[in-house]
PyMOL Python script that loads the backbone (N, CA, C, O; Angstrom):
from pymol import cmd

cmd.read_pdbstr("""\
ATOM      1  N   MET A   1      35.570  70.139  38.439  1.00  0.00           N
ATOM      2  CA  MET A   1      36.314  70.929  39.392  1.00  0.00           C
ATOM      3  C   MET A   1      35.338  71.786  40.186  1.00  0.00           C
ATOM      4  O   MET A   1      34.286  72.178  39.682  1.00  0.00           O
ATOM      5  N   VAL A   2      35.688  72.062  41.393  1.00  0.00           N
ATOM      6  CA  VAL A   2      34.838  72.862  42.255  1.00  0.00           C
ATOM      7  C   VAL A   2      35.057  74.327  41.926  1.00  0.00           C
ATOM      8  O   VAL A   2      36.183  74.823  41.939  1.00  0.00           O
ATOM      9  N   GLU A   3      33.976  74.998  41.635  1.00  0.00           N
ATOM     10  CA  GLU A   3      34.058  76.425  41.356  1.00  0.00           C
ATOM     11  C   GLU A   3      33.453  77.169  42.528  1.00  0.00           C
ATOM     12  O   GLU A   3      32.346  76.858  42.969  1.00  0.00           O
ATOM     13  N   GLN A   4      34.172  78.138  43.023  1.00  0.00           N
ATOM     14  CA  GLN A   4      33.656  78.937  44.114  1.00  0.00           C
ATOM     15  C   GLN A   4      33.058  80.206  43.540  1.00  0.00           C
ATOM     16  O   GLN A   4      33.698  80.926  42.774  1.00  0.00           O
ATOM     17  N   LYS A   5      31.819  80.464  43.924  1.00  0.00           N
ATOM     18  CA  LYS A   5      31.133  81.657  43.451  1.00  0.00           C
ATOM     19  C   LYS A   5      30.929  82.585  44.635  1.00  0.00           C
ATOM     20  O   LYS A   5      30.249  82.240  45.601  1.00  0.00           O
ATOM     21  N   LEU A   6      31.515  83.745  44.551  1.00  0.00           N
ATOM     22  CA  LEU A   6      31.356  84.739  45.596  1.00  0.00           C
ATOM     23  C   LEU A   6      30.521  85.875  45.037  1.00  0.00           C
ATOM     24  O   LEU A   6      30.912  86.537  44.075  1.00  0.00           O
ATOM     25  N   GLU A   7      29.396  86.086  45.634  1.00  0.00           N
ATOM     26  CA  GLU A   7      28.508  87.143  45.177  1.00  0.00           C
ATOM     27  C   GLU A   7      28.121  88.013  46.362  1.00  0.00           C
ATOM     28  O   GLU A   7      28.049  87.545  47.498  1.00  0.00           O
ATOM     29  N   ARG A   8      27.878  89.265  46.084  1.00  0.00           N
ATOM     30  CA  ARG A   8      27.356  90.163  47.112  1.00  0.00           C
ATOM     31  C   ARG A   8      25.881  89.850  47.300  1.00  0.00           C
ATOM     32  O   ARG A   8      25.106  89.844  46.343  1.00  0.00           O
ATOM     33  N   LYS A   9      25.509  89.595  48.530  1.00  0.00           N
ATOM     34  CA  LYS A   9      24.115  89.272  48.810  1.00  0.00           C
ATOM     35  C   LYS A   9      23.637  90.131  49.963  1.00  0.00           C
ATOM     36  O   LYS A   9      24.435  90.725  50.687  1.00  0.00           O
ATOM     37  N   THR A  10      22.332  90.188  50.123  1.00  0.00           N
ATOM     38  CA  THR A  10      21.775  90.893  51.263  1.00  0.00           C
ATOM     39  C   THR A  10      22.030  90.064  52.504  1.00  0.00           C
ATOM     40  O   THR A  10      22.424  88.902  52.407  1.00  0.00           O
ATOM     41  N   ASP A  11      21.809  90.649  53.664  1.00  0.00           N
ATOM     42  CA  ASP A  11      22.020  89.929  54.916  1.00  0.00           C
ATOM     43  C   ASP A  11      21.183  88.659  54.985  1.00  0.00           C
ATOM     44  O   ASP A  11      21.626  87.665  55.561  1.00  0.00           O
ATOM     45  N   ASP A  12      19.992  88.672  54.416  1.00  0.00           N
ATOM     46  CA  ASP A  12      19.120  87.499  54.447  1.00  0.00           C
ATOM     47  C   ASP A  12      19.687  86.357  53.619  1.00  0.00           C
ATOM     48  O   ASP A  12      19.446  85.194  53.940  1.00  0.00           O
ATOM     49  N   GLY A  13      20.429  86.654  52.570  1.00  0.00           N
ATOM     50  CA  GLY A  13      20.902  85.621  51.662  1.00  0.00           C
ATOM     51  C   GLY A  13      22.311  85.120  51.934  1.00  0.00           C
ATOM     52  O   GLY A  13      22.761  84.182  51.277  1.00  0.00           O
ATOM     53  N   ILE A  14      23.013  85.716  52.877  1.00  0.00           N
ATOM     54  CA  ILE A  14      24.395  85.313  53.134  1.00  0.00           C
ATOM     55  C   ILE A  14      24.456  83.877  53.627  1.00  0.00           C
ATOM     56  O   ILE A  14      25.238  83.075  53.117  1.00  0.00           O
ATOM     57  N   PHE A  15      23.638  83.553  54.613  1.00  0.00           N
ATOM     58  CA  PHE A  15      23.663  82.191  55.148  1.00  0.00           C
ATOM     59  C   PHE A  15      23.233  81.190  54.091  1.00  0.00           C
ATOM     60  O   PHE A  15      23.818  80.113  53.982  1.00  0.00           O
ATOM     61  N   GLN A  16      22.220  81.533  53.314  1.00  0.00           N
ATOM     62  CA  GLN A  16      21.741  80.629  52.263  1.00  0.00           C
ATOM     63  C   GLN A  16      22.841  80.374  51.237  1.00  0.00           C
ATOM     64  O   GLN A  16      23.023  79.240  50.796  1.00  0.00           O
ATOM     65  N   GLY A  17      23.563  81.402  50.858  1.00  0.00           N
ATOM     66  CA  GLY A  17      24.663  81.243  49.909  1.00  0.00           C
ATOM     67  C   GLY A  17      25.779  80.369  50.463  1.00  0.00           C
ATOM     68  O   GLY A  17      26.332  79.533  49.749  1.00  0.00           O
ATOM     69  N   ALA A  18      26.108  80.562  51.729  1.00  0.00           N
ATOM     70  CA  ALA A  18      27.141  79.736  52.360  1.00  0.00           C
ATOM     71  C   ALA A  18      26.696  78.285  52.445  1.00  0.00           C
ATOM     72  O   ALA A  18      27.491  77.369  52.237  1.00  0.00           O
ATOM     73  N   LEU A  19      25.433  78.082  52.750  1.00  0.00           N
ATOM     74  CA  LEU A  19      24.890  76.727  52.834  1.00  0.00           C
ATOM     75  C   LEU A  19      24.919  76.041  51.474  1.00  0.00           C
ATOM     76  O   LEU A  19      25.265  74.863  51.378  1.00  0.00           O
ATOM     77  N   GLU A  20      24.559  76.768  50.429  1.00  0.00           N
ATOM     78  CA  GLU A  20      24.586  76.204  49.074  1.00  0.00           C
ATOM     79  C   GLU A  20      26.014  75.875  48.645  1.00  0.00           C
ATOM     80  O   GLU A  20      26.244  74.848  48.007  1.00  0.00           O
ATOM     81  N   SER A  21      26.967  76.729  48.984  1.00  0.00           N
ATOM     82  CA  SER A  21      28.371  76.467  48.653  1.00  0.00           C
ATOM     83  C   SER A  21      28.880  75.225  49.371  1.00  0.00           C
ATOM     84  O   SER A  21      29.599  74.413  48.787  1.00  0.00           O
ATOM     85  N   ALA A  22      28.508  75.081  50.634  1.00  0.00           N
ATOM     86  CA  ALA A  22      28.911  73.893  51.393  1.00  0.00           C
ATOM     87  C   ALA A  22      28.298  72.635  50.795  1.00  0.00           C
ATOM     88  O   ALA A  22      28.958  71.599  50.710  1.00  0.00           O
ATOM     89  N   GLN A  23      27.045  72.722  50.381  1.00  0.00           N
ATOM     90  CA  GLN A  23      26.374  71.578  49.761  1.00  0.00           C
ATOM     91  C   GLN A  23      27.074  71.190  48.460  1.00  0.00           C
ATOM     92  O   GLN A  23      27.276  70.004  48.197  1.00  0.00           O
ATOM     93  N   GLN A  24      27.442  72.169  47.652  1.00  0.00           N
ATOM     94  CA  GLN A  24      28.143  71.895  46.394  1.00  0.00           C
ATOM     95  C   GLN A  24      29.510  71.266  46.653  1.00  0.00           C
ATOM     96  O   GLN A  24      29.932  70.373  45.919  1.00  0.00           O
ATOM     97  N   LEU A  25      30.193  71.724  47.682  1.00  0.00           N
ATOM     98  CA  LEU A  25      31.490  71.157  48.038  1.00  0.00           C
ATOM     99  C   LEU A  25      31.345  69.698  48.453  1.00  0.00           C
ATOM    100  O   LEU A  25      32.138  68.850  48.043  1.00  0.00           O
ATOM    101  N   LEU A  26      30.338  69.409  49.264  1.00  0.00           N
ATOM    102  CA  LEU A  26      30.101  68.024  49.680  1.00  0.00           C
ATOM    103  C   LEU A  26      29.754  67.137  48.494  1.00  0.00           C
ATOM    104  O   LEU A  26      30.232  66.007  48.399  1.00  0.00           O
ATOM    105  N   GLU A  27      28.932  67.642  47.599  1.00  0.00           N
ATOM    106  CA  GLU A  27      28.561  66.862  46.414  1.00  0.00           C
ATOM    107  C   GLU A  27      29.781  66.588  45.538  1.00  0.00           C
ATOM    108  O   GLU A  27      29.931  65.482  45.018  1.00  0.00           O
ATOM    109  N   ALA A  28      30.647  67.574  45.371  1.00  0.00           N
ATOM    110  CA  ALA A  28      31.860  67.388  44.569  1.00  0.00           C
ATOM    111  C   ALA A  28      32.797  66.378  45.225  1.00  0.00           C
ATOM    112  O   ALA A  28      33.437  65.582  44.538  1.00  0.00           O
ATOM    113  N   THR A  29      32.876  66.412  46.550  1.00  0.00           N
ATOM    114  CA  THR A  29      33.729  65.471  47.272  1.00  0.00           C
ATOM    115  C   THR A  29      33.214  64.047  47.123  1.00  0.00           C
ATOM    116  O   THR A  29      33.990  63.124  46.876  1.00  0.00           O
ATOM    117  N   VAL A  30      31.912  63.869  47.272  1.00  0.00           N
ATOM    118  CA  VAL A  30      31.317  62.539  47.122  1.00  0.00           C
ATOM    119  C   VAL A  30      31.499  62.031  45.694  1.00  0.00           C
ATOM    120  O   VAL A  30      31.811  60.858  45.485  1.00  0.00           O
ATOM    121  N   LYS A  31      31.307  62.902  44.719  1.00  0.00           N
ATOM    122  CA  LYS A  31      31.475  62.513  43.314  1.00  0.00           C
ATOM    123  C   LYS A  31      32.915  62.074  43.047  1.00  0.00           C
ATOM    124  O   LYS A  31      33.140  61.068  42.374  1.00  0.00           O
ATOM    125  N   ALA A  32      33.878  62.814  43.562  1.00  0.00           N
ATOM    126  CA  ALA A  32      35.287  62.462  43.371  1.00  0.00           C
ATOM    127  C   ALA A  32      35.613  61.131  44.044  1.00  0.00           C
ATOM    128  O   ALA A  32      36.349  60.317  43.487  1.00  0.00           O
ATOM    129  N   GLU A  33      35.069  60.909  45.235  1.00  0.00           N
ATOM    130  CA  GLU A  33      35.291  59.637  45.933  1.00  0.00           C
ATOM    131  C   GLU A  33      34.703  58.477  45.137  1.00  0.00           C
ATOM    132  O   GLU A  33      35.326  57.422  45.021  1.00  0.00           O
ATOM    133  N   ASN A  34      33.512  58.669  44.592  1.00  0.00           N
ATOM    134  CA  ASN A  34      32.876  57.614  43.798  1.00  0.00           C
ATOM    135  C   ASN A  34      33.667  57.313  42.527  1.00  0.00           C
ATOM    136  O   ASN A  34      33.835  56.150  42.161  1.00  0.00           O
ATOM    137  N   GLU A  35      34.149  58.351  41.859  1.00  0.00           N
ATOM    138  CA  GLU A  35      34.955  58.158  40.653  1.00  0.00           C
ATOM    139  C   GLU A  35      36.243  57.404  40.975  1.00  0.00           C
ATOM    140  O   GLU A  35      36.666  56.534  40.214  1.00  0.00           O
ATOM    141  N   THR A  36      36.862  57.742  42.102  1.00  0.00           N
ATOM    142  CA  THR A  36      38.085  57.062  42.515  1.00  0.00           C
ATOM    143  C   THR A  36      37.816  55.594  42.815  1.00  0.00           C
ATOM    144  O   THR A  36      38.596  54.722  42.432  1.00  0.00           O
ATOM    145  N   SER A  37      36.719  55.326  43.494  1.00  0.00           N
ATOM    146  CA  SER A  37      36.364  53.937  43.800  1.00  0.00           C
ATOM    147  C   SER A  37      36.128  53.140  42.525  1.00  0.00           C
ATOM    148  O   SER A  37      36.564  51.994  42.408  1.00  0.00           O
ATOM    149  N   GLU A  38      35.440  53.750  41.579  1.00  0.00           N
ATOM    150  CA  GLU A  38      35.157  53.077  40.310  1.00  0.00           C
ATOM    151  C   GLU A  38      36.451  52.796  39.537  1.00  0.00           C
ATOM    152  O   GLU A  38      36.634  51.701  39.007  1.00  0.00           O
ATOM    153  N   LEU A  39      37.342  53.783  39.476  1.00  0.00           N
ATOM    154  CA  LEU A  39      38.620  53.581  38.789  1.00  0.00           C
ATOM    155  C   LEU A  39      39.472  52.526  39.495  1.00  0.00           C
ATOM    156  O   LEU A  39      40.135  51.720  38.841  1.00  0.00           O
ATOM    157  N   SER A  40      39.454  52.533  40.822  1.00  0.00           N
ATOM    158  CA  SER A  40      40.205  51.528  41.579  1.00  0.00           C
ATOM    159  C   SER A  40      39.678  50.131  41.294  1.00  0.00           C
ATOM    160  O   SER A  40      40.454  49.198  41.087  1.00  0.00           O
ATOM    161  N   TYR A  41      38.367  49.991  41.284  1.00  0.00           N
ATOM    162  CA  TYR A  41      37.753  48.693  40.999  1.00  0.00           C
ATOM    163  C   TYR A  41      38.119  48.222  39.593  1.00  0.00           C
ATOM    164  O   TYR A  41      38.482  47.063  39.392  1.00  0.00           O
ATOM    165  N   ASP A  42      38.019  49.131  38.625  1.00  0.00           N
ATOM    166  CA  ASP A  42      38.373  48.779  37.245  1.00  0.00           C
ATOM    167  C   ASP A  42      39.837  48.357  37.135  1.00  0.00           C
ATOM    168  O   ASP A  42      40.164  47.422  36.403  1.00  0.00           O
ATOM    169  N   PHE A  43      40.713  49.042  37.860  1.00  0.00           N
ATOM    170  CA  PHE A  43      42.133  48.698  37.814  1.00  0.00           C
ATOM    171  C   PHE A  43      42.385  47.338  38.462  1.00  0.00           C
ATOM    172  O   PHE A  43      43.146  46.527  37.934  1.00  0.00           O
ATOM    173  N   MET A  44      41.745  47.088  39.608  1.00  0.00           N
ATOM    174  CA  MET A  44      41.957  45.823  40.310  1.00  0.00           C
ATOM    175  C   MET A  44      41.377  44.631  39.559  1.00  0.00           C
ATOM    176  O   MET A  44      41.912  43.526  39.650  1.00  0.00           O
ATOM    177  N   THR A  45      40.303  44.838  38.826  1.00  0.00           N
ATOM    178  CA  THR A  45      39.693  43.733  38.084  1.00  0.00           C
ATOM    179  C   THR A  45      40.282  43.574  36.690  1.00  0.00           C
ATOM    180  O   THR A  45      39.896  42.661  35.959  1.00  0.00           O
ATOM    181  N   GLY A  46      41.203  44.440  36.312  1.00  0.00           N
ATOM    182  CA  GLY A  46      41.869  44.315  35.028  1.00  0.00           C
ATOM    183  C   GLY A  46      41.124  44.945  33.867  1.00  0.00           C
ATOM    184  O   GLY A  46      41.508  44.753  32.713  1.00  0.00           O
ATOM    185  N   LYS A  47      40.066  45.696  34.147  1.00  0.00           N
ATOM    186  CA  LYS A  47      39.327  46.365  33.071  1.00  0.00           C
ATOM    187  C   LYS A  47      40.142  47.492  32.450  1.00  0.00           C
ATOM    188  O   LYS A  47      39.916  47.877  31.303  1.00  0.00           O
ATOM    189  N   THR A  48      41.085  48.012  33.215  1.00  0.00           N
ATOM    190  CA  THR A  48      41.966  49.068  32.709  1.00  0.00           C
ATOM    191  C   THR A  48      43.353  48.879  33.306  1.00  0.00           C
ATOM    192  O   THR A  48      43.500  48.307  34.386  1.00  0.00           O
ATOM    193  N   ASP A  49      44.342  49.349  32.616  1.00  0.00           N
ATOM    194  CA  ASP A  49      45.699  49.304  33.155  1.00  0.00           C
ATOM    195  C   ASP A  49      46.289  50.713  33.261  1.00  0.00           C
ATOM    196  O   ASP A  49      47.502  50.886  33.381  1.00  0.00           O
ATOM    197  N   ASN A  50      45.413  51.702  33.214  1.00  0.00           N
ATOM    198  CA  ASN A  50      45.839  53.103  33.243  1.00  0.00           C
ATOM    199  C   ASN A  50      45.983  53.569  34.693  1.00  0.00           C
ATOM    200  O   ASN A  50      45.047  54.115  35.276  1.00  0.00           O
ATOM    201  N   ILE A  51      47.150  53.348  35.257  1.00  0.00           N
ATOM    202  CA  ILE A  51      47.407  53.748  36.643  1.00  0.00           C
ATOM    203  C   ILE A  51      47.502  55.266  36.775  1.00  0.00           C
ATOM    204  O   ILE A  51      47.265  55.821  37.848  1.00  0.00           O
ATOM    205  N   HIS A  52      47.848  55.927  35.681  1.00  0.00           N
ATOM    206  CA  HIS A  52      47.997  57.384  35.687  1.00  0.00           C
ATOM    207  C   HIS A  52      46.680  58.061  36.091  1.00  0.00           C
ATOM    208  O   HIS A  52      46.665  58.899  36.993  1.00  0.00           O
ATOM    209  N   ASN A  53      45.583  57.701  35.428  1.00  0.00           N
ATOM    210  CA  ASN A  53      44.283  58.302  35.754  1.00  0.00           C
ATOM    211  C   ASN A  53      43.835  57.944  37.163  1.00  0.00           C
ATOM    212  O   ASN A  53      43.210  58.755  37.845  1.00  0.00           O
ATOM    213  N   LEU A  54      44.157  56.724  37.600  1.00  0.00           N
ATOM    214  CA  LEU A  54      43.799  56.311  38.956  1.00  0.00           C
ATOM    215  C   LEU A  54      44.515  57.167  39.993  1.00  0.00           C
ATOM    216  O   LEU A  54      43.899  57.606  40.964  1.00  0.00           O
ATOM    217  N   MET A  55      45.794  57.404  39.800  1.00  0.00           N
ATOM    218  CA  MET A  55      46.558  58.215  40.753  1.00  0.00           C
ATOM    219  C   MET A  55      46.069  59.661  40.778  1.00  0.00           C
ATOM    220  O   MET A  55      45.995  60.276  41.842  1.00  0.00           O
ATOM    221  N   ILE A  56      45.740  60.198  39.618  1.00  0.00           N
ATOM    222  CA  ILE A  56      45.209  61.563  39.557  1.00  0.00           C
ATOM    223  C   ILE A  56      43.879  61.640  40.295  1.00  0.00           C
ATOM    224  O   ILE A  56      43.644  62.580  41.054  1.00  0.00           O
ATOM    225  N   ALA A  57      43.013  60.664  40.077  1.00  0.00           N
ATOM    226  CA  ALA A  57      41.709  60.650  40.745  1.00  0.00           C
ATOM    227  C   ALA A  57      41.875  60.524  42.255  1.00  0.00           C
ATOM    228  O   ALA A  57      41.145  61.164  43.011  1.00  0.00           O
ATOM    229  N   GLN A  58      42.828  59.706  42.703  1.00  0.00           N
ATOM    230  CA  GLN A  58      43.060  59.553  44.136  1.00  0.00           C
ATOM    231  C   GLN A  58      43.551  60.851  44.762  1.00  0.00           C
ATOM    232  O   GLN A  58      43.106  61.221  45.848  1.00  0.00           O
ATOM    233  N   GLU A  59      44.449  61.535  44.099  1.00  0.00           N
ATOM    234  CA  GLU A  59      44.953  62.805  44.626  1.00  0.00           C
ATOM    235  C   GLU A  59      43.863  63.873  44.642  1.00  0.00           C
ATOM    236  O   GLU A  59      43.735  64.624  45.609  1.00  0.00           O
ATOM    237  N   LYS A  60      43.085  63.936  43.576  1.00  0.00           N
ATOM    238  CA  LYS A  60      41.984  64.896  43.509  1.00  0.00           C
ATOM    239  C   LYS A  60      41.003  64.645  44.649  1.00  0.00           C
ATOM    240  O   LYS A  60      40.555  65.577  45.317  1.00  0.00           O
ATOM    241  N   SER A  61      40.681  63.392  44.855  1.00  0.00           N
ATOM    242  CA  SER A  61      39.761  63.014  45.918  1.00  0.00           C
ATOM    243  C   SER A  61      40.331  63.368  47.289  1.00  0.00           C
ATOM    244  O   SER A  61      39.616  63.871  48.156  1.00  0.00           O
ATOM    245  N   SER A  62      41.607  63.106  47.476  1.00  0.00           N
ATOM    246  CA  SER A  62      42.260  63.407  48.744  1.00  0.00           C
ATOM    247  C   SER A  62      42.266  64.907  49.026  1.00  0.00           C
ATOM    248  O   SER A  62      41.985  65.333  50.146  1.00  0.00           O
ATOM    249  N   ILE A  63      42.584  65.697  48.020  1.00  0.00           N
ATOM    250  CA  ILE A  63      42.619  67.154  48.189  1.00  0.00           C
ATOM    251  C   ILE A  63      41.229  67.699  48.501  1.00  0.00           C
ATOM    252  O   ILE A  63      41.076  68.550  49.378  1.00  0.00           O
ATOM    253  N   LEU A  64      40.219  67.213  47.788  1.00  0.00           N
ATOM    254  CA  LEU A  64      38.851  67.667  48.059  1.00  0.00           C
ATOM    255  C   LEU A  64      38.413  67.298  49.472  1.00  0.00           C
ATOM    256  O   LEU A  64      37.753  68.090  50.145  1.00  0.00           O
ATOM    257  N   LEU A  65      38.778  66.095  49.925  1.00  0.00           N
ATOM    258  CA  LEU A  65      38.410  65.679  51.275  1.00  0.00           C
ATOM    259  C   LEU A  65      39.109  66.543  52.320  1.00  0.00           C
ATOM    260  O   LEU A  65      38.493  66.938  53.311  1.00  0.00           O
ATOM    261  N   GLN A  66      40.380  66.837  52.107  1.00  0.00           N
ATOM    262  CA  GLN A  66      41.109  67.697  53.036  1.00  0.00           C
ATOM    263  C   GLN A  66      40.501  69.098  53.075  1.00  0.00           C
ATOM    264  O   GLN A  66      40.355  69.685  54.146  1.00  0.00           O
ATOM    265  N   PHE A  67      40.149  69.629  51.909  1.00  0.00           N
ATOM    266  CA  PHE A  67      39.536  70.952  51.846  1.00  0.00           C
ATOM    267  C   PHE A  67      38.180  70.954  52.552  1.00  0.00           C
ATOM    268  O   PHE A  67      37.853  71.891  53.281  1.00  0.00           O
ATOM    269  N   THR A  68      37.399  69.904  52.332  1.00  0.00           N
ATOM    270  CA  THR A  68      36.094  69.788  52.986  1.00  0.00           C
ATOM    271  C   THR A  68      36.257  69.764  54.500  1.00  0.00           C
ATOM    272  O   THR A  68      35.487  70.402  55.217  1.00  0.00           O
ATOM    273  N   MET A  69      37.247  69.039  54.986  1.00  0.00           N
ATOM    274  CA  MET A  69      37.482  68.981  56.429  1.00  0.00           C
ATOM    275  C   MET A  69      37.916  70.341  56.971  1.00  0.00           C
ATOM    276  O   MET A  69      37.530  70.709  58.081  1.00  0.00           O
ATOM    277  N   GLN A  70      38.700  71.084  56.219  1.00  0.00           N
ATOM    278  CA  GLN A  70      39.103  72.415  56.656  1.00  0.00           C
ATOM    279  C   GLN A  70      37.902  73.360  56.731  1.00  0.00           C
ATOM    280  O   GLN A  70      37.787  74.151  57.668  1.00  0.00           O
ATOM    281  N   VAL A  71      37.017  73.277  55.751  1.00  0.00           N
ATOM    282  CA  VAL A  71      35.800  74.096  55.775  1.00  0.00           C
ATOM    283  C   VAL A  71      34.959  73.719  56.983  1.00  0.00           C
ATOM    284  O   VAL A  71      34.448  74.591  57.686  1.00  0.00           O
ATOM    285  N   ARG A  72      34.815  72.423  57.225  1.00  0.00           N
ATOM    286  CA  ARG A  72      34.053  71.949  58.381  1.00  0.00           C
ATOM    287  C   ARG A  72      34.658  72.496  59.676  1.00  0.00           C
ATOM    288  O   ARG A  72      33.928  72.967  60.548  1.00  0.00           O
ATOM    289  N   ASN A  73      35.973  72.436  59.806  1.00  0.00           N
ATOM    290  CA  ASN A  73      36.633  72.931  61.012  1.00  0.00           C
ATOM    291  C   ASN A  73      36.398  74.426  61.202  1.00  0.00           C
ATOM    292  O   ASN A  73      36.178  74.883  62.324  1.00  0.00           O
ATOM    293  N   GLN A  74      36.444  75.183  60.116  1.00  0.00           N
ATOM    294  CA  GLN A  74      36.199  76.622  60.207  1.00  0.00           C
ATOM    295  C   GLN A  74      34.758  76.915  60.624  1.00  0.00           C
ATOM    296  O   GLN A  74      34.504  77.823  61.414  1.00  0.00           O
ATOM    297  N   VAL A  75      33.828  76.145  60.090  1.00  0.00           N
ATOM    298  CA  VAL A  75      32.418  76.316  60.463  1.00  0.00           C
ATOM    299  C   VAL A  75      32.227  76.006  61.944  1.00  0.00           C
ATOM    300  O   VAL A  75      31.513  76.723  62.645  1.00  0.00           O
ATOM    301  N   MET A  76      32.859  74.945  62.417  1.00  0.00           N
ATOM    302  CA  MET A  76      32.746  74.588  63.833  1.00  0.00           C
ATOM    303  C   MET A  76      33.345  75.675  64.722  1.00  0.00           C
ATOM    304  O   MET A  76      32.784  75.995  65.770  1.00  0.00           O
ATOM    305  N   GLN A  77      34.472  76.243  64.316  1.00  0.00           N
ATOM    306  CA  GLN A  77      35.073  77.323  65.089  1.00  0.00           C
ATOM    307  C   GLN A  77      34.163  78.546  65.122  1.00  0.00           C
ATOM    308  O   GLN A  77      34.012  79.183  66.164  1.00  0.00           O
ATOM    309  N   ALA A  78      33.562  78.871  63.991  1.00  0.00           N
ATOM    310  CA  ALA A  78      32.648  80.015  63.936  1.00  0.00           C
ATOM    311  C   ALA A  78      31.436  79.768  64.823  1.00  0.00           C
ATOM    312  O   ALA A  78      30.995  80.669  65.536  1.00  0.00           O
ATOM    313  N   TYR A  79      30.898  78.562  64.784  1.00  0.00           N
ATOM    314  CA  TYR A  79      29.745  78.219  65.623  1.00  0.00           C
ATOM    315  C   TYR A  79      30.104  78.353  67.102  1.00  0.00           C
ATOM    316  O   TYR A  79      29.341  78.928  67.878  1.00  0.00           O
ATOM    317  N   GLN A  80      31.261  77.822  67.492  1.00  0.00           N
ATOM    318  CA  GLN A  80      31.680  77.912  68.888  1.00  0.00           C
ATOM    319  C   GLN A  80      31.875  79.364  69.310  1.00  0.00           C
ATOM    320  O   GLN A  80      31.545  79.733  70.437  1.00  0.00           O
ATOM    321  N   GLU A  81      32.401  80.178  68.422  1.00  0.00           N
ATOM    322  CA  GLU A  81      32.589  81.596  68.726  1.00  0.00           C
ATOM    323  C   GLU A  81      31.240  82.292  68.910  1.00  0.00           C
ATOM    324  O   GLU A  81      31.077  83.105  69.820  1.00  0.00           O
ATOM    325  N   ILE A  82      30.286  81.974  68.058  1.00  0.00           N
ATOM    326  CA  ILE A  82      28.946  82.557  68.177  1.00  0.00           C
ATOM    327  C   ILE A  82      28.298  82.134  69.491  1.00  0.00           C
ATOM    328  O   ILE A  82      27.631  82.938  70.142  1.00  0.00           O
ATOM    329  N   MET A  83      28.490  80.886  69.879  1.00  0.00           N
ATOM    330  CA  MET A  83      27.888  80.389  71.116  1.00  0.00           C
ATOM    331  C   MET A  83      28.498  81.052  72.345  1.00  0.00           C
ATOM    332  O   MET A  83      27.850  81.116  73.389  1.00  0.00           O
ATOM    333  N   ARG A  84      29.726  81.545  72.245  1.00  0.00           N
ATOM    334  CA  ARG A  84      30.375  82.225  73.366  1.00  0.00           C
ATOM    335  C   ARG A  84      29.870  83.653  73.557  1.00  0.00           C
ATOM    336  O   ARG A  84      30.037  84.234  74.629  1.00  0.00           O
ATOM    337  N   ILE A  85      29.264  84.209  72.535  1.00  0.00           N
ATOM    338  CA  ILE A  85      28.772  85.585  72.616  1.00  0.00           C
ATOM    339  C   ILE A  85      27.568  85.619  73.545  1.00  0.00           C
ATOM    340  O   ILE A  85      26.606  84.872  73.365  1.00  0.00           O
ATOM    341  N   SER A  86      27.635  86.492  74.536  1.00  0.00           N
ATOM    342  CA  SER A  86      26.493  86.625  75.443  1.00  0.00           C
ATOM    343  C   SER A  86      25.551  87.695  74.909  1.00  0.00           C
ATOM    344  O   SER A  86      25.972  88.754  74.444  1.00  0.00           O
ATOM    345  N   VAL A  87      24.281  87.386  74.990  1.00  0.00           N
ATOM    346  CA  VAL A  87      23.271  88.290  74.449  1.00  0.00           C
ATOM    347  C   VAL A  87      22.673  89.119  75.547  1.00  0.00           C
ATOM    348  O   VAL A  87      21.798  89.946  75.289  1.00  0.00           O
TER     349      VAL A  87
END
""", "prot")
cmd.dss("prot")
cmd.show_as("cartoon", "prot")
cmd.util.cbc("prot")
cmd.orient("prot")
């Protein structure tokens, strides 16, 4: 499961912490997608008949992907807002 760690950091470390959190989220999403693919393959080839675990893995993967896309959208909005600021 993805754990979010919120810590107070200095101004220098805020961006680094956000970047590390985004990296962890992407890694968790890729891992969930890979697990789902593996379970799907096992189910289709008859190695397992446990549809319950497959459905749970698919939903988990879907939720993580949706969350990742929402984070991406928020980052893009923040970037666009920063670019609008005149210096």
